[in-house]
C-alpha positions in Angstrom: -7.4 -18.9 -19.7 -4.8 -20.8 -17.5 -2.3 -18.2 -18.0 -1.5 -14.6 -20.3 1.7 -15.1 -23.0 3.7 -12.6 -22.7 6.0 -10.8 -24.6 9.3 -10.5 -23.2 11.2 -7.1 -23.7 14.6 -7.8 -23.3 16.7 -4.8 -21.4 19.0 -2.0 -23.6 20.4 -0.4 -20.2 21.5 -3.8 -19.2 23.4 -4.7 -22.7 25.4 -8.4 -23.1 28.8 -8.5 -21.8 31.6 -9.7 -24.1 31.1 -13.8 -23.3 27.8 -13.0 -24.5 29.6 -11.6 -28.6 32.0 -14.4 -27.7 29.2 -16.8 -28.0 26.7 -15.6 -30.1 26.6 -18.8 -31.8 24.6 -19.6 -29.3 21.2 -17.9 -29.3 18.0 -18.6 -27.6 14.9 -18.5 -29.1 11.6 -18.2 -27.9 12.0 -16.5 -25.3 8.3 -16.3 -23.2 6.6 -16.7 -20.3 3.1 -17.6 -19.5 1.1 -17.7 -15.7 -1.5 -17.4 -13.4 -1.5 -15.4 -10.7 -0.8 -16.7 -6.9 -0.4 -19.9 -8.5 2.3 -21.1 -11.0 5.1 -19.2 -13.6 5.5 -21.3 -16.5 9.9 -20.3 -18.1 10.3 -21.0 -21.8 13.3 -21.2 -24.3 14.5 -23.1 -27.0 18.5 -23.1 -27.7 19.5 -23.9 -31.3 20.0 -27.2 -32.7 24.1 -27.4 -33.4 24.3 -25.9 -29.7 26.1 -27.9 -27.5 25.6 -27.5 -24.0 27.2 -29.1 -20.9 24.5 -26.4 -18.4 22.0 -23.9 -17.9 20.3 -22.0 -15.3 17.6 -19.7 -15.6 18.4 -16.4 -12.8 14.9 -14.5 -11.9 14.6 -12.1 -9.5 11.2 -9.8 -8.4 11.5 -6.1 -8.7 12.3 -4.6 -5.0 14.1 -8.2 -3.7 16.9 -8.3 -3.5 18.1 -11.8 -3.6 18.1 -13.9 -7.0 16.5 -17.3 -7.1 18.8 -19.9 -9.1 16.9 -23.6 -10.4 19.2 -25.7 -12.9 17.1 -26.4 -15.5 17.1 -30.0 -18.1 17.9 -29.8 -21.7 14.8 -31.4 -24.0 16.0 -33.6 -27.4 14.7 -30.3 -29.5 16.1 -27.8 -27.2 13.5 -27.3 -25.3 14.2 -25.1 -21.6 10.6 -25.0 -19.2 10.3 -24.7 -16.1 7.6 -24.2 -13.7 7.6 -22.5 -10.4 5.0 -23.0 -8.3 4.4 -19.4 -6.1 3.5 -20.9 -2.9 6.9 -22.5 -2.7 7.6 -18.0 -2.2 5.1 -15.5 -2.9 5.8 -12.7 -5.3 4.5 -9.3 -5.0 1.6 -8.2 -6.9 1.7 -5.8 -10.2 5.7 -6.1 -9.5 8.4 -6.3 -12.8 10.0 -10.1 -12.8 13.3 -9.9 -14.2 15.2 -13.0 -15.6 17.8 -14.1 -17.5 19.6 -17.7 -18.3 23.5 -18.8 -18.0 24.8 -20.7 -19.9 28.3 -23.2 -20.5 29.0 -25.1 -23.1 30.6 -28.1 -24.1 33.4 -25.6 -25.2 34.2 -22.6 -24.2 32.9 -19.7 -21.8 30.1 -19.2 -19.8 27.9 -16.6 -20.4 24.7 -15.2 -19.6 21.8 -14.2 -22.2 20.4 -11.1 -22.3 17.8 -9.9 -19.7 14.4 -10.3 -20.0 11.0 -9.7 -17.6 7.1 -9.8 -17.2 5.0 -7.8 -15.4 3.7 -9.9 -12.7 -0.1 -8.2 -12.8 -3.3 -10.0 -11.3 -4.2 -12.0 -14.5 -7.4 -13.8 -13.1 -9.7 -10.8 -13.7 -10.3 -9.1 -17.1 -9.4 -5.2 -16.2 -10.3 -2.6 -18.3 -8.5 0.5 -18.1 -9.0 4.2 -18.6 -5.8 6.9 -18.7 -5.0 10.3 -18.2 -2.1 12.6 -17.5 -0.1 9.3 -16.5 -2.5 7.9 -14.1 -4.1 4.7 -14.9 -7.5 3.2 -13.5 -7.8 -0.6 -13.6 -11.4 -2.4 -13.3 -13.4 -5.5 -13.7 -17.1 -5.1 -12.2 -18.5 -1.5 -13.2 -19.4 0.4 -17.4 -17.5 2.3 -18.3 -18.7 5.8 -16.2 -18.1 4.0 -13.8 -14.1 3.4 -14.5 -13.9 7.5 -15.7 -15.0 7.9 -12.1 -12.2 6.7 -10.8 -10.1 8.7 -12.7 -11.7 11.7 -12.3 -11.0 11.2 -8.5 -7.9 10.1 -9.1 -6.8 13.8 -10.8 -8.4 15.7 -8.2 -7.2 13.4 -5.2 -3.4 14.3 -7.0 -4.2 17.7 -7.5 -4.9 17.5 -3.4 -1.8 16.0 -2.7 0.3 18.2 -4.7 -0.9 21.4 -3.1 0.3 19.7 0.1 3.2 17.9 -0.7 5.1 18.6 -4.2 5.9 16.4 -6.5 7.7 16.7 -9.5 7.3 13.1 -10.5 6.5 11.8 -13.7 6.1 8.6 -13.6 2.8 6.6 -14.4 1.1 5.0 -11.5 -1.6 2.4 -12.2 -4.9 2.0 -9.9 -6.5 -1.5 -9.9 -10.1 -1.0 -8.3 -11.5 -4.6 -6.7 -15.5 -5.3 -5.9 -14.7 -6.5 -2.6 -12.8 -5.8 0.2 -12.2 -10.2 0.1 -10.9 -9.9 -3.1 -8.1 -7.6 -2.3 -7.3 -9.4 0.6 -7.2 -12.3 -1.9 -4.4 -10.8 -3.9 -2.7 -9.7 -0.9 -2.2 -12.7 0.8 -1.0 -14.0 -2.3 1.5 -11.4 -2.8 2.7 -11.9 1.4 0.9 -9.3 2.6 -1.8 -9.6 5.4 -4.2 -6.2 5.6 -7.3 -5.9 4.0 -9.3 -2.9 2.1 -6.7 -0.5 0.1 -2.8 -1.2 0.2 -0.1 0.9 -1.7 3.1 -0.3 -2.6 4.9 3.2 -3.4 7.8 2.0 -5.0 5.7 0.4 -7.8 3.3 2.9 -8.0 0.6 0.7 -7.7 -2.8 1.0 -5.8 -4.9 -1.8 -5.0 -8.8 -0.8 -3.5 -12.0 -2.1 -2.9 -14.7 -0.4 -4.8 -17.9 -1.8 -5.9 -20.4 -0.3 -8.5 -23.4 1.2 -7.1 -24.8 4.1 -4.5 -21.7 4.4 -2.2 -19.5 3.9 -5.6 -18.7 8.2 -5.0 -17.8 7.9 -1.2 -15.6 4.9 -1.7 -13.6 6.7 -4.2 -13.2 9.5 -2.7 -12.2 8.1 0.2 -9.7 5.1 -0.1 -7.7 6.5 -3.9 -6.7 9.6 -2.6 -5.2 8.1 0.2 -3.5 5.6 -1.2 -2.5 7.7 -4.6 -0.8 10.2 -1.0 1.0 7.4 0.0 2.9 6.9 -4.0 3.3 10.5 -4.0 5.1 10.6 -0.8 7.4 7.7 -1.4 8.0 10.2 -4.9 9.2 12.8 -3.0 12.2 10.9 -0.9 12.5 7.1 -2.4 14.1 4.8 0.4 13.9 7.1 3.1 10.0 6.3 3.3 10.5 4.0 5.2 11.3 6.4 8.3 8.8 8.1 8.8 6.6 8.3 11.6 3.4 6.2 10.7 0.9 8.2 12.3 2.8 11.4 9.5 2.3 8.8 6.6 -1.9 8.1 7.6 -2.9 11.5 9.2 -1.6 13.1 5.7 -2.7 10.5 3.5 -6.5 11.5 5.2 -5.9 15.2 4.8 -6.4 14.9 1.2 -9.5 12.0 1.1 -12.3 13.7 -0.4 -14.9 12.1 2.0 -13.4 11.8 5.1 -14.2 9.2 7.0 -17.5 10.1 9.0 -16.7 7.2 11.7 -13.2 9.2 12.9 -15.3 11.6 15.3 -17.1 8.8 16.7 -14.2 7.4 18.1 -12.7 10.0 19.1 -14.7 10.5 21.7 -15.7 7.7 23.0 -11.6 7.1 23.3 -11.0 10.7 24.4 -14.7 10.3 27.5 -13.5 7.3 28.4 -9.9 7.9 28.2 -8.2 5.4 26.3 -6.6 7.8 23.3 -2.9 6.2 22.1 0.0 8.4 22.8 0.9 10.0 19.8 4.4 8.4 20.4 3.5 4.8 21.0 2.0 5.4 16.8 5.4 6.4 15.1 5.7 2.7 14.8 3.0 0.2 13.3 -0.6 0.5 14.0 -2.2 -1.9 16.2 -3.7 -5.0 14.8 -6.9 -5.2 15.6 -9.8 -3.9 14.4 -10.7 -1.1 17.6 -7.0 0.0 17.8 -6.2 0.2 14.3 -9.5 2.7 13.3 -8.4 4.6 16.5 -4.4 5.3 15.2 -5.5 6.2 11.8 -8.6 8.3 13.4 -6.1 10.6 15.8 -3.8 10.5 13.0 -5.7 12.2 10.6 -6.4 14.8 13.5 -3.6 14.7 14.7 -1.3 16.0 11.3 -4.9 18.3 10.8 -4.3 20.4 14.6 -0.3 20.3 13.5 -2.1 22.3 9.7 -4.2 24.3 11.3 -2.1 26.0 14.3 1.9 25.2 12.6 0.9 25.9 8.6 1.3 23.2 6.1 5.0 24.1 5.9 5.5 22.1 8.8 3.5 18.9 7.5 6.9 19.6 5.1 9.4 20.5 8.0 8.4 17.0 9.5 8.7 14.6 6.4 12.1 16.1 5.9 14.0 16.0 9.6 12.1 12.5 10.1 13.8 11.6 6.4 17.4 13.2 7.5 16.8 9.7 10.2 15.6 11.9 13.4 14.5 10.0 15.9 10.3 10.6 16.0 10.0 12.9 19.4 13.5 14.6 18.2 12.0 15.2 15.0 9.2 17.0 15.7 11.5 19.2 18.3 13.2 20.3 15.2 10.1 20.3 12.8 8.0 22.4 14.8 9.7 23.5 17.6 8.1 21.3 20.6 8.2 17.4 21.5 5.8 15.2 20.1 4.5 14.8 23.7 4.1 18.5 24.2 2.4 18.3 21.3 0.5 15.4 21.4 -0.6 17.1 25.2 -1.2 21.0 23.6 -3.9 18.6 21.0 -5.7 16.8 23.1 -6.3 20.3 24.6 -7.9 22.1 21.4 -8.3 20.0 19.1 -10.8 17.4 20.6 -12.1 19.5 22.9 -13.0 22.3 20.6 -12.5 20.2 17.4 -13.5 16.5 17.6 -14.6 16.2 20.9 -16.6 19.0 20.4 -18.9 17.9 18.6 -19.0 14.4 19.1 -19.7 14.9 22.8 -23.2 16.3 21.7 -23.8 13.3 20.3 -22.7 10.8 22.6 -24.7 12.3 25.1 -28.0 10.0 24.3 -25.7 7.2 25.4 -24.2 8.7 28.5 -28.2 9.4 29.3 -29.6 5.9 28.8 -25.7 4.9 31.1 -26.6 6.6 33.7 -30.6 5.3 33.5 -29.3 2.0 33.6 -26.8 3.1 36.7 -27.7 5.0 38.9 -31.2 4.9 38.6 -31.0 1.2 40.4 -27.9 2.6 42.7 -30.6 5.0 43.7 -33.3 3.3 44.8 -30.4 0.7 46.1 -30.1 3.8 48.5 -34.0 4.6 49.3 -34.4 1.4 50.4 -31.7 1.1 52.4 -32.6 4.3 54.9 -36.2 2.9 55.1 -35.0 -0.1 56.0 -33.0 2.1 58.3 -36.0 4.1 59.7 -37.9 0.9 60.8 
């Protein structure tokens, strides 16, 4: 199916201006939109036969984007207007609302704007199924109804876990889209100008994208991915635009706390990094995480364990205090000192001495010992043989 025709809803809160009322004899009809996700959008409308129009422009704006695109339009002999926008010339955010209107200049009279319309730019390449409860909507295209219900149950449980840590009062709907593979998610994000794979949240849109295939591990993946991304949406709803001021270690650390099936790789990653002395200072995780895979997973592992350490030693109220001070714009180190009573560098040191010793590396080292033993056999025995041979030569 090349496109999906969308019924266009007028935004009543924007209403009509006086100029529009004065030109009420010129009213657009058959206003519509068709699009193929990631490729093109076609806007269409029609002027009445008696309309005498000098110029007409299309204006459209993507939700969350301050820029408004302006396009001069041609009018066909029958008064119809069609314009096709190539998405490759300016990528649009997946699952955002696109607002649009027409600016009309009659041959006689003042210019005016039409009513304002919008459509939701969803990924219409897939036959989405939907289940919903308590404002949470789960969309999926691979798997049966039981798969969708399992995901919804996981989302509802994750929602409750998040509320216990960072209570919110928002009742706006949340849409969770489950793709069948990381490649499908990556392709969708690429078409929107993003580069990350796996899970993704657009907190301001109330949208979550995850990659989960039906099968034996579906519940594990749901319990890991869905609550994590859901936490980003709810945290944004608690503090709004100040969300962008929070350190990345705090954002990802909070999201990791509510995962119902924690990432089993984190302990091993922390163990190896601690033994080799390659831990990343928490102060270096205030901004974007490393782009390479090994650096990224270490950053996530540290953020998860560090926030766990803060909750265990300073209580969950310390997390709320951190959210508040960082929302107020305090710097990374200063914010920690204000909220917890110690600078971030000091908390980092405490974390490494306690949590990594007793919780992370304590259990991890026992798993790592076989590898250390092999390493010793490979490196030390040949060296010892070399020493013995040298001694024999010296004795001769």
